N, C-alpha and C positions, 0 to 999 in steps of 0.2 A: 504494500500500500504506500502510495506517495502522491505527490502533487502532479505527476505526469499527466494523468487522465484529465484533470481539471484544466491544466494549461492547454492540452490538445483540444479540449472542448471549446476553448475560446475561438479557435479558428472556425469551428462549426457554426458559431453565431453569425459569421460572415456569410454563410450559405443559406440562412433562413431569411427569406424575403418577407417583408411585411405586406399585409393586405393581399394574400394569395388568391388566385383564381379570377382576378379581374385584369382587364387590359390597363396597362400603365405606360406612360411615356418614359418614366424613370423609376427604376427599382431602388428600394431602400432596404438594407439589411438590418437585422436586430442589433448587430454590433455597431453599425453606424448610428442607429437611433439612440443607443445607450450613450454613445459619445456626445451626440448633440444635446440630449436631455441634460447631461452633466454640465455642459457649457451653459445652457440656458439657466439651469438651476443656480449655477455660480453667479450669474448676473442678477437673477432675482434675489438671491441671498444678499448680494452686495447692496441692492436697493433697500432691503429690509434693515440691514445693519446701519446704513446711513440714516435711516429713519428712527434709529434708536433701539431696534430690536436686537436681542442677543441670539446670534446664530451659532449653532453647534456645527462647525464646518466638517468635522470628521464624520458626524452622523449624516449630514447632507450629501457629502461626496459618496459615502458608502451606499446610501439609499439610491442615489441617482445611477451610479455605475452598475449596481446589481439588480435594479428593479425589474428587468426583463430576462435575467439569466435563465430562470426556470422555463422559459419558452423553448429552451433547447430540448426539453422532454416532450412537449406536445405541439410545438410550432406556434405561429401567430394566428390568433382567431380574430376575424374582422370585428372592429369596434361595434357596429350596429348589432351584430349577432350576439356578442358578449354581453351587451347591456340591455338587450330586448327582454331577457328573462332573468331576473335576479337569482332564481334557483339554479339556472344553468351556470351563471357566473360563479356562484358559490361552489358548485360541484367541480367546475374547471379549476378553481383555486385550490380545492382540496386535493385534486389529482396532482397538480403541480407540486404542492407542498409534500405530498407523500413520496413522489418520485425524487424530489430534491433531498429529502431526508434519507432515502435509500442510497442515493448517490454519495451523500456525505459519509454515511456509515461504511460504504464499500471502498471509497476512493480517497477520502481526506484523512490524513494522519489524526489519530485520536486527540492529540493535544490541541489541534486546531478545529475540531468538530463543532464545539459549542459556538465558536466565533463565526463559523460559516453558516450554522443554523440561524444565527441572528442576522447575518448579512443577506441570506436568501429569503427571509420572511417578507411578507407584504410591508412595503415601506410607506405606503400612503395612509398614515395614521393622523391623529389629531394634533401632533406636535407641529411646531412651525416648520420644521424640516420636512415633515410628511406632507404638509399643505403645499410647500414650495415644490416638492416632487410632483404632486398631482397637477399643479399648474404647468410646470416645465414639460411634463409628458404631453399634455394637451397642446401646448404651444408648438412643439415639434410636429405633432399630428396635424395641427392647423396648417402649418407651413407645407407639409407633405401633400395634403389635400388641395391646398391653394395652388401648388405647383401644377397639379393635374388639371384643375379648373382653368387656370391661366392658359395652359397649352391647348385647351379646347377638348379635353377628354369627354366623350359623350356619356360616360357612365354616371348615372345619378348618385351612385354610392358615395362619390367624393364630395358632393354637395351635402349629403347626409352626415358624413364624417366632419366636414367643416362646421356644420350647424351644431352637432353634438359636442365638438371640441370647444367651440366658443361658449356654448351654454355651460359647460363644466367649468371653464375658466371664470365665468361670471359668478359661479357659486362661491368663489373666493374673493369677491370684489372688496371685501374689507381689508385685504392685504395691500400695503403700500405698493408692492411690486406689481400687483394686478392693475391698480389704478395707473401706474406708470405705463404698463403695457397698453392699456386701453387708450390713454391720452397721447402717448408719444410714439408707439410702435404700430398699433393696428391701423391708424389712418394711413401710414406710409405703405403698409402691406396692400391695401386695396386701392391705392391711388395708381395713377398711370393709365396706360391704354392697353387693354387686352379684350378679347372677344366678349367675355361675360362680365365685364367690369361693372356695368350698371346694375345687373341682376345681383351680383355678389354684394354690391354696396347696399342694395335694398334689403337683402337677407340679413346682412350684418346689422343694419339699423333696426330692423324689426326685432331681432334677438336681443339687442341691447335695450331697446325701449321696453321690451317685455320684462326685463330685469330692473326697470326703473333707474337705469344708469344714464346720466346725462352725457351724450356724446353726439357730435355731428360730424359728417364727413363731407368735405368740400372737394369738388373735382378740380 
């Protein structure tokens, strides 16, 4: 037993494509997603820290880097499918957790096993770091779906993912980092000229108004 199998498995994350089974102009792997989420979480944490919040950076980085590692066992499940049925989502989470624990028992040296059980567990909890992770995860998903919409992908799934991602981000609108995202970043995201720009702007405004958040988007 050693860390060899774990290190080898990291390359496997590069082979797991997100949102499988649908036409995409650009593929995104789970490994790339984890890196991007960590970068986004780092910025969001910086905003929170500058606003006077105490950020546990070790916890935040570990949550972000490891948040999707267990997808190595069952692959990526499309967001609308995962969230359509809470019971299904819970069962999938239980399967991932069980397989992760088995992997740890079989492949991780005993003196590190408790550490990796903690790292591989669900990181989206009620802590500030867990909330930042929830937002960072959806910010990257928002950008992935936006990229497909911007390129004219005819699949309606990406509009659904965009709407679900923005809706989830708005659930954390009390965070300073989310307010910064809404005011300083989101308007830049949907500005410019692309085929579905007007429709995406309309959808974005409707979602934000539904959450009673003041925001306007100027062309």
